[in-house]
Steps between C-alpha positions, in 0.01 A plus 500: 500500500353732763447841336355824640368751244440861603247682284203347317478748214529400134858375529461342846178321406657364181805373690279340765286335233801355318673373814185358660455272198812310604430248774845538655438865598333636813389857431404775745379834360492822705303806390304784660190432284292216644272480197791424265632240745158334524475479122844335485407248768177415317693373198842401635637270770694755703500686829405870511570757773376857508739770614822689436769260379783706647383443860718241681204354689300446183794334327539274801131406480552425131768245586812701417700283745467207259477686169742412221425821313326834531378679186410862572280631217299784655470836321734657755875461447556600861267234643664238278848597617405514869331159476817349354709666771281356777486158332880497498574652841236323709401187309815431294293425190735345240368674186354849485350643179368857479314697238685830458349760267660836577797593276653671804552158657567306180793719398671425833526119503770520766223570753379143470750279677497277806675764711259780400154426354498119471312451172636199309304569181351827377205478261405808301188429290543830318852412385396150396202626300712770334754243377218268388337772286836604356557143375157501333580824320837355390318203341190645324357159399522342848230459764750420774881511520686346794872481575699202622869468586551878515331547163705243306181302434147634461156347515262678265126462445354589159165454331539285190350659189411374153806512278751411772750234388403258777125561493322191372809284547599237753768592751723221371525698173677790676855397402409505131320836520712693752804697379831317536695550823185613685405252771180551697248305702123540520438475874121519499199573282171646622190478282245720669509391865623148415863394532617296197798267565781600260563149363676434171165438328334815638383742229518874569178675401435866426396670823703270725703666775844343461775516763846435363848524644820594319824690539433873524660580162271251321168629636405729204572220252290249691208743536498539121428125469168547686385823340607789285729720710353831608703808415729626780335742739613863479226725640374428851228678699467436873182592688606563859832631625513332840783275616456253213430759230790720608749212520387359167534837326853539639596154374355551152573860408847426359367254242137605449291811449305517826203707614356487854152625590475591870185641663659652812690831450769448771593157366495628140743778596725250679510269198567788265799603713651150537444346156719600207332452162157375616208734425288542815136601448267623773151362445255210499603195294132423436446839332455430126591858407837468677570163338411641159724804547791273597453279191387185674457332161879512448581328832646150485413434866257665741552379856258595782683493834287690752382352833139486374406178314187647347682812378774284350253280314295791366799704385651192332174423319474861386863505380445177305184635342682821399778313324775393744658185357532315833357578842607365838325555828611457861219310674491380862167317511537149356138498379574807290811338351298211355233740373725740312723229350196380306578775251451842660869543588799335330694423818373519858783531754431356844744647758441229757557220246828665400597533867404147606781348296765706676360393837473132411867501399591546867238259631565195285715224648812388320726749325228683304625830357202613290125435499252651257121469522338446161147523365372686807653242732379190311855388425849565627850516352791425733876536477679264740870428544609137507758406766686187601574189295314190384513355853369805686266657243189376323588694184879542468671248271168391351347553159169682475316178416641332815356764734157416640323831454154553654205508261463835323869584550763533229863609482534757224862614512826492691732797543859384544733796550424734209346227284126445464435132426148409387405179678475173305428150628872409506626826657699426817466742792826600667566646842444880514278496189208745508200284410187672367176311560140565404207383716141498384383324817621695804386227739824323414728787604613318817612200295698729268667667799607160632674421172743787562568429867828318548540212738616579855836338424577766240737777621 
């Protein structure tokens, strides 16, 4: 696939890195910063062009005439929209994806249509990150919570602790230990940086990061098998009232006691006027006197959401030291994510890793409706829809054990209508099933895509 990416910032660089790993993609990146482009070219097999991605001549030089897709990810909504307009009007680019951040545009989706601003897919990292954090607060014991099939199934990562029902047991013992009528599947196990195949004889050890998939209503029960359930969160403190902090407070204030610390007076006044029950505090989240006055030791979650990685890390460390039960920190630099997850911060949230899944959903071949990056991009979970019949499809009408899956790939569950069916060796896939797969080796993604492409004779 011939793909042009505008913007080589954190999100653009991550997207370029992920797509350049796949041999079938030809990637061109456009950015105004030559140094960033040179660094990308030093480590990736791609083409880089310096300049403004909304200029028709530059897009032509980048090969827009032959491009299958343009992904506009600059920091300017306006440049992203203009680039998509030009790609459509002049070059007739089939797929146009734009990063849109401003709520003024997002609340008017009617603007984005082929006869107005031709953006096929809008990506809002702020909205995606807000929903991601909200899920983590909903499930206090989870490290990651991801939705499939409109939330009917969820993939959850937890750290196994001593005392959990499954800790020290083989996976084949699950049916005898798990509560009746609760079906689940362990999709993957990570022990440190090593991926452990979840075979029947595999033993879960304390400290393992376990990914399991189950119907949404069974998630709390399954988590309790890995570790003692944490108490539900009630009191939340957010450091930073920007787009993410403001949206998150608005989502949570009906069900939680929320406090927001905002350093800028105009934004603090705006939040105070628009939020209902949230307490808005003007000040520095790294000020120990302020945290003490606001009873940081009683907070179930402290979440640092400013645009400054260092400030987020320091305020989270301070909140943890002063008694906050769990701390989360928004961190853009991948090197920082690995550093703080060693124990300084409970959960490091990487905006570009959250965003990459939404982008990959629209890039994957076959009818792929959801993609989630896991373990900082080491693995991937995919939801694909099976079409056709046994003659036109490689998966429909076949049992799981009949399907030749690439190495490191497993089918965890099938969503059929409103039912979540945990995959077993004799489960037969039917047409229109939503199939949820887990990949620990992303080099095989092309082979997985082919499985869900129907033969040309299928109509």
